[in-house]
N, C-alpha and C positions, 0 to 999 in steps of 0.2 A: 504494500500500500504506500502510495506516495502522498504525502500531506505537506509538501513544501510550497507554500504560497506566500505572496507578499501582502503587506497591508494594502488597502484600497488607496489608489492615487488618482488624481484628476489629471487627465492628459488631453492634448488637442485631439479632437474627434477625427481630423484628417490624418493623424499619425497611425491610425489603425486600418487594417485590411480585413474586409469581410472574408470569411472562410470560403475559398474558391470551391471546396468540395462539400460545402454545407448541403445536407440532404433534406433539410427542412425548408419548405417554401413559405413565403409570407405574402399571401394575396392582399389586395387592397383593404378588404374588411379587417384583416388581422392587423395591418399597419395602422389603420384608422383607430382601432381599439387601443393599440399600444400608444399612439400619439395622444389619445384622450386621457389615458392613464398618466402619461408623463406630464401633460399640461396641468392636470389636477393635483397630482401627488408628487411630482418631481421624480428623480431617479432614486428609488428606495433600495435598490440592490445593484452592486457593480456588475459589469459584464466581465467575462473571463477571457484573457488573451494569453497566448504563449510567448515564449522569449523573442519571437520574430514579430510580435504585435499583430498576429492573426487572431481574429475573434473565434474562440472555441465555444462559447456559450453567450448568447445575447446578440446575435446577428440582427434579429428583428428590432430589438431595443436600439441598437446602433442606427439602423436605417430610419427608424421613426424619429430619433433625436436629430439626425442629420436633416431629415425633411422639415423638422421644426426650426431649423436654423441654429441649433446648438453648436457652439464652438469647442466645448470641452465635455468630457464624459468620464465618469468614475469607472476604473478598471481594477481588477485583481490579476496579477501575473501568476500563471501556473508554471511549474517546472515540467509538466507533462509534455511529451513530444512523441512524434511518430504515431504508431498504432494506439498508444495510450491516449493521446490527444484526440484522435479520431473516435475511439470508443467512448471517451468521456463526452464528446460533443453529441454523439448519438444517444448515450444514456441520459444526458441532461434533458433531452426532448422526450425520450421514450418513457422515462419514469413518471413524468408529469402526465403523459398520455394514458398511462395505466391506472391512474387515480380515477375515482368516480365521484360524481356529485351526489349529495343527498338532496335530490330535487325538491322535495317539499320544504326543507330547511332553507335551501338556496332561494326558492321563490318567496318565502316569508321574509328573508333578509333583504332581497332586492325590492320587494314591495314596500318595505319601510323606508327606502331611499327615494329621493326626488329623481326626476328623469335625468338630470345632469349627472348625478352620481351613478345611476344605472349605466349610463353611457361610459363614464369613466371606469366602471367595473367591467366594461366590455360587452354589455348587453343592450341591443337596440330594442325599441318598442315592439318590433315584430318578433324578436327572439323571446321577449317577455311573454307575449301572447302565446307563442308556441309552447313555451315552458309550462305555462298554466294549463293549456289544453292537454299537453302530454301527461301532466300530473293527474288531471281529471280522468283521462282515459285509463291511465295505469292504476288508478285507485279503485277500479272495480275488481273485486276479488274473484276467485275461481268459481264461486257460486253465483256470479252475476250480481252480487250485492255491493252497494256503495258503503264504505266504512262510515261509522257513526258521525265522524267529523264533517261529512258531507251529506247527511240525511236532513231533509227538510220535513218538518212535521207540522200538522195542523191539529189543534185540540178542539174537539167538538163537545159542547156542553149538551148533555142529554136530559130529557125530562125525568126519566127513571131508568131502572135496570132493563126493562123490556125495550125501551127506545134505544138504549145503548146496544143491546144484543142485535136489534134490527139493523141499525146503522153499521155495526161491525160486520154482520153477515153480508149486507149489500156491498160494502167496500171490498171485502175479501173475494166475493164473487166477481167483482170487476178486476181482480188481479192485484189489488193493493195489499201491501203488507201492513197489517194492523196489529196493535196491541191494546189491550184493555187496561185502563187506569181508573181506579175509583178513588176519588179524593174526598 
């Protein structure tokens, strides 16, 4: 295991070279999300460069910062080289890709943010709508039932026990799931 890294330093952005063998692509929507994050939060973690100032992790951050007109960027220099540097670059992207979202918790946290912060977090209004839709679709269990957190109920006040029984029978015959409560 190699753990020889330098402290973070601020360097001229043009002194760095994007990894020419980078296998991770950064389409426009990805760069827009990174730019929104950088605008709102600044650079919260340095990019990783090797001894030749080739970017091994953070090519997208570098491209977004450059597009924003940044003149300097924070870097950490790694001692990794050759196959280790290539494998690290792949691992940096792959390990993040293998993680999974807790979609309901993500939707709750994003819903608590205003639209500007949602965008800075990397989610467009369309993606928010899709996330909510996916959660609603995925929340139907194997029996075709919706979990209690998404059940909508109507309480019906009945005249007496016979009226309650009649309404219960009528609604269950219509295919409604009912439960009887006596208060």
